C-alpha positions as CSV (number, residue, x, y, z in Angstrom):
1,M,50.2,59.2,15.2
2,N,49.4,57.3,12.3
3,E,49.8,53.7,14.3
4,I,46.8,55.7,17.1
5,K,44.6,55.9,13.7
6,R,45.3,53.0,12.6
7,I,44.4,51.0,16.2
8,F,41.1,54.1,16.8
9,G,40.6,54.8,13.2
10,R,36.8,53.6,13.1
11,G,35.9,54.7,16.2
12,V,34.6,57.9,17.8
13,L,37.6,60.0,17.7
14,F,38.4,59.6,14.1
15,T,34.8,59.2,12.6
16,G,33.5,62.5,12.3
17,W,31.8,64.9,14.9
18,K,28.2,63.8,13.3
19,N,28.8,60.3,13.8
20,A,30.3,61.5,17.5
21,L,26.9,63.1,18.2
22,A,24.8,60.0,17.1
23,C,26.8,58.0,19.5
24,I,26.7,60.5,22.3
25,A,23.0,60.4,21.6
26,L,22.7,57.0,21.8
27,A,24.4,56.4,25.1
28,V,21.9,58.8,26.3
29,A,19.0,56.5,24.9
30,V,20.8,53.5,26.8
31,F,21.5,55.1,29.9
32,F,17.4,56.3,30.0
33,A,16.5,53.0,28.7
34,N,17.8,51.2,31.4
35,E,16.6,53.7,34.2
36,I,12.3,52.9,32.9
37,Y,12.9,48.9,34.1
38,F,12.6,50.0,37.5
39,L,9.5,51.9,37.1
40,L,8.3,48.5,36.0
41,N,9.5,46.6,38.4
42,H,5.9,45.7,40.8
43,G,2.7,43.3,40.3
44,P,0.3,42.8,39.8
45,A,2.1,39.5,37.8
46,I,-0.6,38.2,35.2
47,L,2.0,35.7,34.2
48,N,3.8,33.0,36.0
49,L,6.2,30.9,33.7
50,R,7.2,28.0,36.2
51,T,7.5,24.5,34.5
52,P,8.5,21.0,36.1
53,L,11.9,21.8,34.6
54,D,12.4,24.8,36.6
55,D,11.4,23.0,39.7
56,A,14.5,20.5,39.0
57,I,16.9,23.4,38.3
58,P,19.1,23.7,41.6
59,V,20.3,26.6,43.1
60,V,24.0,26.9,42.4
61,P,24.8,30.1,44.6
62,V,28.9,30.6,42.5
63,F,26.3,31.6,39.6
64,V,25.7,34.7,42.0
65,I,29.2,36.3,39.8
66,P,28.3,36.4,36.5
67,Y,24.9,37.3,37.1
68,V,26.2,40.6,38.9
69,S,28.3,40.4,36.6
70,L,26.2,42.0,34.2
71,N,26.4,45.6,34.3
72,P,30.7,45.6,34.3
73,Y,30.3,43.8,31.2
74,V,28.1,45.9,29.4
75,Y,29.8,48.8,30.4
76,F,32.6,47.6,29.3
77,T,31.9,46.9,25.9
78,L,30.1,49.5,25.0
79,V,32.9,51.7,25.6
80,A,35.4,49.7,23.8
81,L,33.2,49.6,20.9
82,L,32.9,53.8,21.1
83,L,36.4,53.4,20.9
84,F,37.3,50.8,18.4
85,R,33.9,50.3,16.3
86,T,31.3,52.8,15.9
87,R,29.1,51.4,14.2
88,I,29.0,48.5,16.1
89,F,28.9,50.6,18.6
90,Q,25.4,52.1,17.0
91,S,24.7,48.3,16.5
92,A,24.7,47.1,20.0
93,A,23.1,50.4,21.2
94,L,20.1,50.2,18.9
95,A,19.4,46.2,19.6
96,M,19.7,47.0,23.3
97,L,17.0,49.6,23.3
98,G,14.7,47.6,20.7
99,A,14.9,44.6,23.6
100,W,14.4,47.1,25.8
101,A,11.3,48.2,24.2
102,V,9.4,45.1,23.4
103,S,10.6,43.7,26.9
104,Y,8.5,47.1,28.7
105,L,5.8,45.8,26.2
106,F,5.6,42.3,28.3
107,Y,6.4,44.1,31.9
108,F,3.7,46.6,31.3
109,F,0.6,44.5,29.5
110,L,1.6,41.3,30.6
111,Q,3.9,41.0,34.2
112,S,5.5,38.0,34.9
113,E,7.0,37.0,38.2
114,V,9.4,34.4,39.9
115,L,9.0,32.4,43.0
116,R,12.3,32.7,44.6
117,P,13.2,29.7,47.0
118,M,13.9,29.9,50.6
119,L,18.1,30.5,50.8
120,A,19.1,28.2,54.1
121,G,22.7,28.6,53.3
122,T,24.9,31.1,55.3
123,D,28.1,31.4,52.5
124,A,29.5,34.4,50.7
125,F,27.4,33.1,47.4
126,T,24.2,32.8,49.1
127,Q,24.8,36.1,50.9
128,M,25.3,37.9,47.6
129,I,22.0,36.0,46.2
130,R,19.6,37.7,49.4
131,T,21.4,41.1,48.0
132,V,20.0,40.4,44.5
133,Y,16.4,39.8,45.5
134,A,16.7,42.6,48.2
135,G,17.1,45.3,45.3
136,D,15.4,43.5,42.6
137,N,11.4,42.9,43.1
138,P,10.3,39.4,41.5
139,Y,8.7,40.7,38.5
140,N,10.2,41.9,34.5
141,C,10.7,38.3,34.1
142,F,10.1,37.5,30.7
143,P,11.8,38.2,27.9
144,S,14.9,37.8,30.7
145,L,16.7,40.9,30.0
146,H,19.8,39.4,31.8
147,T,19.6,36.8,28.9
148,S,19.5,39.0,25.8
149,I,21.2,42.1,26.9
150,S,24.4,40.0,27.4
151,T,22.9,38.2,24.1
152,I,23.7,41.4,22.3
153,M,26.9,41.6,24.2
154,A,27.7,38.1,23.1
155,I,26.7,38.9,19.1
156,H,28.8,42.4,18.8
157,W,32.1,41.5,20.8
158,W,31.7,38.2,17.7
159,R,31.0,41.0,14.8
160,A,34.2,43.1,15.9
161,D,36.5,40.4,16.5
162,R,35.9,36.2,16.2
163,R,38.4,35.6,19.1
164,L,36.8,37.8,21.2
165,G,33.7,36.9,20.8
166,V,34.3,33.4,21.8
167,I,35.8,34.8,25.3
168,A,32.6,36.8,25.2
169,A,30.1,34.0,24.1
170,V,31.2,31.9,27.0
171,W,30.6,34.5,29.7
172,T,27.7,35.1,28.2
173,A,26.3,31.5,28.5
174,L,27.5,31.7,32.0
175,I,25.2,35.0,32.2
176,V,22.3,33.5,30.7
177,A,22.9,30.4,32.6
178,S,23.3,32.1,36.1
179,T,19.4,33.6,36.0
180,V,18.1,30.2,36.7
181,F,20.6,29.3,39.4
182,I,19.9,32.0,41.1
183,K,16.5,31.7,40.9
184,Q,15.7,35.0,39.2
185,H,14.1,33.7,36.0
186,Y,12.9,30.2,34.3
187,V,13.5,28.7,31.6
188,A,10.8,29.9,29.4
189,D,12.4,33.6,30.6
190,V,15.8,32.6,28.9
191,A,13.7,31.6,25.9
192,G,12.0,34.5,25.4
193,G,15.5,36.8,25.7
194,L,17.7,34.6,23.2
195,A,14.8,35.4,20.7
196,L,14.7,38.7,21.8
197,A,18.4,39.2,21.2
198,F,18.9,37.5,18.4
199,G,15.7,38.9,16.5
200,V,16.7,42.9,17.4
201,A,20.6,42.0,17.0
202,W,20.1,40.6,13.4
203,L,17.2,43.3,12.6
204,V,19.6,46.3,13.5
205,W,22.6,45.1,11.5
206,R,19.8,44.8,8.6
207,L,18.6,48.4,8.8
208,L,21.7,50.2,10.2
209,P,23.3,52.0,7.2
210,H,26.0,50.3,6.3
211,K,27.9,53.6,5.0
212,T,28.0,54.2,8.9
213,A,31.8,54.7,10.2
214,G,33.2,51.7,11.7
């Protein structure tokens, strides 16, 4: 029992029912906030941030693998933090909610779009990109949520454990790169997503009471 408490002592199972309720409320908020994305994913677009640099970046189909890994990456991170470090879980969830709030304001008032290329390949990775395109309209681009949400995950892995944080940072870098290599975002979208992630993560960490368990 002592060994279990040593491992999970700062997780949701050992930090009191009030803390558990707060975590559950945040998990529910994260779920529903994510669903709003689909309600906003339509035109007309006001912004198109395409630059010559975007035109120079080739399509690299294999990058669809890190791109589609975002949801499993987020789910695994949140469950792990919930079990082991509730304070970091709460910080990550609140940062995600902040990133969504800012992004949704852009998507509602300054909707953006990306012009996707015609894909000629017939390989498995190119077919996966076509599936991504079919399931996601070419809007909700600036700032890139793939960039901001994955970066928030990496920041909080770093806070939980430096060694795991390095691994998370490498995978996050692949996710961020994937957004331009499969032509789901422009470079400006990525820059906006990075600025948003670091901004909300810093602000939430500063404002979150340090007495919170975990």
